[in-house]
N, C-alpha and C positions, 0 to 999 in steps of 0.2 A: 536517503534512499528512501525511494517508494516501494513497498508491497504490498502485496496479498496472497493469500492461498488459492492457490488455482492461476496466477501470471502464466507459470511458464505454458500449463496446457492452455491459457485461452490465446496466447501467443503461437501455438502451433495451426490454429486453424486457417483456414483458407480465408474465412471472412472474419473480422472482430465481431466477437461476444459483446452481448448490449455492456458488461460490466468491463470490460475493456475501454467500449466506445466511452463509457463515463467517469474512467479512469484518468483517460489522455485529455477529456473534456476537464477535467477539474485541474489538472497539470497547467493544460493552455490559460484557464482563468486567473490560478494564482500569479502567472506571469504577467497577465494584463492587467488585473487588476491590484494584485499585491505587491505588485512591481519585482517579483522574484526573477531572476536571470534562469532564463532556460540553461545553462550550462551549468548552474547548480544543482538541478534536479538529475537525478540518477532513480533508474530501476532495477530492481533485481529479484527474481522470482524467489519466494519462499517455499515454495513446493518441489525443492532441490533437496540432494542428501547434504549431511552438515559441513561435508569437506567442499562441495562446489558451492554451499552458501557462504561459506567462509571465506572464498576466492575472490567473491564478489566483495565482501566486507572488506579484503585486501586492497583490492584495486580502487574502489570508491571513498575508501577512508569516510564514510559519512560521518555528520555532526549530528545529525537525528536521524532517526528511522519512523516512516509514516506507515503505520500496518494499518489497511482496512481490514475492520475483522467483522464477521459476522456474528454477534455476541450471543445469538437466540439459540442457532442450531449447530454452533460449533460444539462437540462435546469435550469431555474434558482430557482427554487421550490426546486432541489435537490442541487443546491449549497448553500442555505439557509438553509437545514439540516444538509448537511454537515458541515457548518460552526459553526450551533449551538451545533453541535455532539465535533466537533476540539475544540470549546470554552470553555469546560468542563476543558479543562488542559492549565497546566501555561506553558507547552514546546513549541518548535517553529516547526512549521510544514514546512514539505519540500514537496513541490508537484514535481511529477513526471509526466512523460507522459503516453497515454493510454496503458493498459496492452494489450486492446484489437486490436491495432494499432501495437504493438510489435507480438503479436501472430499470426497475418497476414502477419510478415514478412517484417514490414517498417524498413530498416534499418536505416533511417536518425532520427526517433524517439528513436530505439537501443542507436544510440551514444548520441543521447541529454540525456538520462536518465544515461547511464555510464557516460557524463561529470560531470552531476550532483551530482551521487555517489563519483565521484572523489573528487571532492570539500569538502566534508564533513569530 
């Protein structure tokens, strides 16, 4: 299950914001280049209340959660909330770098994300 803080907000907009565009491109790339099956990829917003997030976990039953996280600007309160939400699942969480930075063209961050995805 793929997620990031702001996914729900991004999905509500009339046009796809840059980080959602990058999010979708990465999913397409893992299917094309790493031969992941599109049917094995699910996305569920992290910026929901814990009960709704839990419903997503129950529905998708992920083997792992792929979390894009802006480590530099996310404060401790947000980190604690994310940890609490993700703690509802028994599966491992793979943290990936910031979609925001990737959307701004940071190639180093894109490369780091790709290396992590290749290792899965």
